[in-house]
BANUZA-789508 format. One record per atom (N, C-alpha, C, O): residue number from 1; residue in one letter; atom name; x, y, z. Coordinates in pm, whole numbers. Layout:
<pts>
+-----+------+------+--------+--------+--------+
| pos | code | site |     c1 |     c2 |     c3 |
+-----+------+------+--------+--------+--------+
| NUM |    A |   CA |      X |      Y |      Z |
...
+-----+------+------+--------+--------+--------+
</pts>
This chain:
<pts>
+-----+------+------+--------+--------+--------+
| pos | code | site |     c1 |     c2 |     c3 |
+-----+------+------+--------+--------+--------+
|   1 |    X |    N |  10991 |   3740 |  -2622 |
|   1 |    X |   CA |  10867 |   3864 |  -2528 |
|   1 |    X |    C |  11021 |   3866 |  -2374 |
|   1 |    X |    O |  11069 |   3768 |  -2317 |
|   2 |    X |    N |  11046 |   3979 |  -2360 |
|   2 |    X |   CA |  11101 |   4000 |  -2274 |
|   2 |    X |    C |  11051 |   3911 |  -2122 |
|   2 |    X |    O |  10949 |   3851 |  -2088 |
|   3 |    X |    N |  11145 |   3934 |  -2074 |
|   3 |    X |   CA |  11084 |   3875 |  -1933 |
|   3 |    X |    C |  11018 |   3989 |  -1839 |
|   3 |    X |    O |  10926 |   3950 |  -1765 |
|   4 |    X |    N |  11052 |   4111 |  -1834 |
|   4 |    X |   CA |  10958 |   4236 |  -1836 |
|   4 |    X |    C |  10811 |   4243 |  -1879 |
|   4 |    X |    O |  10714 |   4278 |  -1812 |
|   5 |    X |    N |  10819 |   4192 |  -2040 |
|   5 |    X |   CA |  10666 |   4143 |  -2080 |
|   5 |    X |    C |  10592 |   4081 |  -1991 |
|   5 |    X |    O |  10485 |   4117 |  -1942 |
|   6 |    X |    N |  10673 |   3956 |  -1966 |
|   6 |    X |   CA |  10645 |   3842 |  -1930 |
|   6 |    X |    C |  10565 |   3878 |  -1798 |
|   6 |    X |    O |  10443 |   3861 |  -1792 |
|   7 |    X |    N |  10633 |   3922 |  -1700 |
|   7 |    X |   CA |  10596 |   3984 |  -1584 |
|   7 |    X |    C |  10497 |   4092 |  -1541 |
|   7 |    X |    O |  10458 |   4124 |  -1429 |
|   8 |    X |    N |  10471 |   4133 |  -1648 |
|   8 |    X |   CA |  10366 |   4241 |  -1652 |
|   8 |    X |    C |  10231 |   4176 |  -1726 |
|   8 |    X |    O |  10120 |   4231 |  -1731 |
|   9 |    X |    N |  10265 |   4050 |  -1782 |
|   9 |    X |   CA |  10143 |   3989 |  -1867 |
|   9 |    X |    C |  10072 |   3890 |  -1741 |
|   9 |    X |    O |   9951 |   3873 |  -1722 |
|  10 |    X |    N |  10172 |   3839 |  -1673 |
|  10 |    X |   CA |  10131 |   3805 |  -1527 |
|  10 |    X |    C |  10043 |   3835 |  -1446 |
|  10 |    X |    O |   9951 |   3767 |  -1399 |
|  11 |    X |    N |  10091 |   4007 |  -1422 |
|  11 |    X |   CA |  10049 |   4078 |  -1347 |
|  11 |    X |    C |   9898 |   4157 |  -1392 |
|  11 |    X |    O |   9816 |   4218 |  -1323 |
|  12 |    X |    N |   9902 |   4132 |  -1512 |
|  12 |    X |   CA |   9782 |   4207 |  -1553 |
|  12 |    X |    C |   9675 |   4057 |  -1564 |
|  12 |    X |    O |   9553 |   4064 |  -1578 |
|  13 |    X |    N |   9740 |   3947 |  -1554 |
|  13 |    X |   CA |   9636 |   3820 |  -1603 |
|  13 |    X |    C |   9566 |   3797 |  -1459 |
|  13 |    X |    O |   9454 |   3745 |  -1457 |
|  14 |    X |    N |   9641 |   3840 |  -1321 |
|  14 |    X |   CA |   9652 |   3829 |  -1182 |
|  14 |    X |    C |   9476 |   3911 |  -1153 |
|  14 |    X |    O |   9367 |   3877 |  -1108 |
|  15 |    X |    N |   9557 |   4062 |  -1226 |
|  15 |    X |   CA |   9448 |   4149 |  -1186 |
|  15 |    X |    C |   9284 |   4134 |  -1230 |
|  15 |    X |    O |   9178 |   4156 |  -1171 |
|  16 |    X |    N |   9321 |   4085 |  -1363 |
|  16 |    X |   CA |   9195 |   4041 |  -1466 |
|  16 |    X |    C |   9106 |   3923 |  -1365 |
|  16 |    X |    O |   8984 |   3904 |  -1373 |
|  17 |    X |    N |   9202 |   3853 |  -1269 |
|  17 |    X |   CA |   9109 |   3699 |  -1250 |
|  17 |    X |    C |   9063 |   3778 |  -1148 |
|  17 |    X |    O |   8941 |   3760 |  -1150 |
|  18 |    X |    N |   9101 |   3891 |  -1019 |
|  18 |    X |   CA |   9060 |   3930 |   -901 |
|  18 |    X |    C |   8906 |   4024 |   -935 |
|  18 |    X |    O |   8808 |   4053 |   -867 |
|  19 |    X |    N |   8942 |   4046 |  -1058 |
|  19 |    X |   CA |   8829 |   4126 |  -1093 |
|  19 |    X |    C |   8665 |   4050 |  -1200 |
|  19 |    X |    O |   8553 |   4075 |  -1246 |
|  20 |    X |    N |   8758 |   3961 |  -1186 |
|  20 |    X |   CA |   8646 |   3877 |  -1232 |
|  20 |    X |    C |   8566 |   3791 |  -1121 |
|  20 |    X |    O |   8459 |   3730 |  -1118 |
|  21 |    X |    N |   8681 |   3820 |  -1023 |
|  21 |    X |   CA |   8604 |   3712 |   -893 |
|  21 |    X |    C |   8532 |   3819 |   -812 |
|  21 |    X |    O |   8444 |   3794 |   -729 |
|  22 |    X |    N |   8569 |   3922 |   -839 |
|  22 |    X |   CA |   8476 |   4049 |   -794 |
|  22 |    X |    C |   8356 |   4074 |   -827 |
|  22 |    X |    O |   8263 |   4122 |   -762 |
|  23 |    X |    N |   8364 |   4027 |   -968 |
|  23 |    X |   CA |   8210 |   4085 |  -1017 |
|  23 |    X |    C |   8100 |   3954 |   -986 |
|  23 |    X |    O |   7978 |   3958 |   -970 |
|  24 |    X |    N |   8193 |   3838 |   -984 |
|  24 |    X |   CA |   8101 |   3722 |   -946 |
|  24 |    X |    C |   8028 |   3755 |   -860 |
|  24 |    X |    O |   7907 |   3735 |   -874 |
|  25 |    X |    N |   8073 |   3812 |   -753 |
|  25 |    X |   CA |   8060 |   3815 |   -612 |
|  25 |    X |    C |   7956 |   3900 |   -608 |
|  25 |    X |    O |   7850 |   3875 |   -552 |
|  26 |    X |    N |   7999 |   4057 |   -699 |
|  26 |    X |   CA |   7895 |   4124 |   -706 |
|  26 |    X |    C |   7743 |   4105 |   -724 |
|  26 |    X |    O |   7648 |   4161 |   -669 |
|  27 |    X |    N |   7751 |   3995 |   -831 |
|  27 |    X |   CA |   7655 |   3958 |   -896 |
|  27 |    X |    C |   7584 |   3877 |   -810 |
|  27 |    X |    O |   7469 |   3917 |   -796 |
|  28 |    X |    N |   7609 |   3782 |   -748 |
|  28 |    X |   CA |   7583 |   3675 |   -621 |
|  28 |    X |    C |   7492 |   3802 |   -540 |
|  28 |    X |    O |   7371 |   3787 |   -525 |
|  29 |    X |    N |   7560 |   3919 |   -494 |
|  29 |    X |   CA |   7517 |   3982 |   -402 |
|  29 |    X |    C |   7395 |   4066 |   -454 |
|  29 |    X |    O |   7315 |   4111 |   -371 |
|  30 |    X |    N |   7378 |   4090 |   -592 |
|  30 |    X |   CA |   7265 |   4185 |   -635 |
|  30 |    X |    C |   7136 |   4060 |   -652 |
|  30 |    X |    O |   7019 |   4094 |   -635 |
|  31 |    X |    N |   7161 |   3960 |   -675 |
|  31 |    X |   CA |   7094 |   3824 |   -703 |
|  31 |    X |    C |   7006 |   3793 |   -586 |
|  31 |    X |    O |   6886 |   3767 |   -582 |
|  32 |    X |    N |   7132 |   3808 |   -455 |
|  32 |    X |   CA |   7028 |   3739 |   -332 |
|  32 |    X |    C |   6920 |   3910 |   -297 |
|  32 |    X |    O |   6799 |   3909 |   -273 |
|  33 |    X |    N |   7003 |   4029 |   -305 |
|  33 |    X |   CA |   6933 |   4133 |   -303 |
|  33 |    X |    C |   6752 |   4118 |   -360 |
|  33 |    X |    O |   6646 |   4133 |   -298 |
|  34 |    X |    N |   6785 |   4079 |   -510 |
|  34 |    X |   CA |   6660 |   4098 |   -577 |
|  34 |    X |    C |   6573 |   3978 |   -506 |
|  34 |    X |    O |   6464 |   4017 |   -463 |
|  35 |    X |    N |   6603 |   3832 |   -486 |
|  35 |    X |   CA |   6532 |   3763 |   -430 |
|  35 |    X |    C |   6450 |   3787 |   -272 |
|  35 |    X |    O |   6354 |   3726 |   -224 |
|  36 |    X |    N |   6528 |   3900 |   -217 |
|  36 |    X |   CA |   6482 |   3942 |    -84 |
|  36 |    X |    C |   6379 |   4068 |   -116 |
|  36 |    X |    O |   6292 |   4080 |    -29 |
|  37 |    X |    N |   6373 |   4144 |   -201 |
|  37 |    X |   CA |   6348 |   4261 |   -243 |
|  37 |    X |    C |   6185 |   4143 |   -313 |
|  37 |    X |    O |   6076 |   4142 |   -257 |
|  38 |    X |    N |   6209 |   4088 |   -399 |
|  38 |    X |   CA |   6088 |   4041 |   -441 |
|  38 |    X |    C |   5975 |   3931 |   -333 |
|  38 |    X |    O |   5863 |   3892 |   -365 |
|  39 |    X |    N |   6053 |   3901 |   -191 |
|  39 |    X |   CA |   6006 |   3824 |   -104 |
|  39 |    X |    C |   5927 |   3941 |    -34 |
|  39 |    X |    O |   5809 |   3942 |      1 |
|  40 |    X |    N |   6021 |   4036 |    -22 |
|  40 |    X |   CA |   5921 |   4116 |     94 |
|  40 |    X |    C |   5827 |   4200 |    -16 |
|  40 |    X |    O |   5754 |   4267 |     57 |
|  41 |    X |    N |   5796 |   4227 |   -134 |
|  41 |    X |   CA |   5724 |   4273 |   -200 |
|  41 |    X |    C |   5616 |   4187 |   -225 |
|  41 |    X |    O |   5512 |   4243 |   -262 |
|  42 |    X |    N |   5614 |   4003 |   -207 |
|  42 |    X |   CA |   5526 |   3937 |   -234 |
|  42 |    X |    C |   5392 |   3930 |    -62 |
|  42 |    X |    O |   5275 |   3902 |    -39 |
|  43 |    X |    N |   5526 |   3978 |     16 |
|  43 |    X |   CA |   5435 |   3954 |    160 |
|  43 |    X |    C |   5384 |   4084 |    180 |
|  43 |    X |    O |   5302 |   4077 |    271 |
|  44 |    X |    N |   5394 |   4193 |    140 |
|  44 |    X |   CA |   5399 |   4328 |    154 |
|  44 |    X |    C |   5225 |   4313 |     60 |
|  44 |    X |    O |   5117 |   4333 |    115 |
|  45 |    X |    N |   5241 |   4280 |    -70 |
|  45 |    X |   CA |   5083 |   4279 |   -141 |
|  45 |    X |    C |   4961 |   4191 |    -47 |
|  45 |    X |    O |   4843 |   4225 |    -33 |
|  46 |    X |    N |   5042 |   4047 |     22 |
|  46 |    X |   CA |   4965 |   3958 |     66 |
|  46 |    X |    C |   4895 |   3982 |    171 |
|  46 |    X |    O |   4796 |   3920 |    211 |
|  47 |    X |    N |   4985 |   4146 |    254 |
|  47 |    X |   CA |   4954 |   4163 |    370 |
|  47 |    X |    C |   4842 |   4292 |    341 |
|  47 |    X |    O |   4760 |   4335 |    423 |
|  48 |    X |    N |   4860 |   4332 |    223 |
|  48 |    X |   CA |   4761 |   4478 |    179 |
|  48 |    X |    C |   4644 |   4354 |    144 |
|  48 |    X |    O |   4539 |   4362 |    208 |
|  49 |    X |    N |   4654 |   4266 |     69 |
|  49 |    X |   CA |   4503 |   4221 |     47 |
|  49 |    X |    C |   4415 |   4181 |    162 |
|  49 |    X |    O |   4292 |   4184 |    157 |
|  50 |    X |    N |   4506 |   4131 |    299 |
|  50 |    X |   CA |   4381 |   4084 |    386 |
|  50 |    X |    C |   4366 |   4187 |    456 |
|  50 |    X |    O |   4337 |   4152 |    571 |
|  51 |    X |    N |   4374 |   4328 |    441 |
|  51 |    X |   CA |   4349 |   4439 |    500 |
|  51 |    X |    C |   4201 |   4447 |    525 |
|  51 |    X |    O |   4153 |   4545 |    581 |
+-----+------+------+--------+--------+--------+
</pts>
């Protein structure tokens, strides 16, 4: 493997790692949003039942 290929491989590896971190963050954001939506929906149903 040439030095140029090695550098390219390192660069690509770093990009993949960054994308994995970004995906992880997005999944965490989606999970938190889903929890909030579920909580709000439950509260709304609770309030609708008391009216």
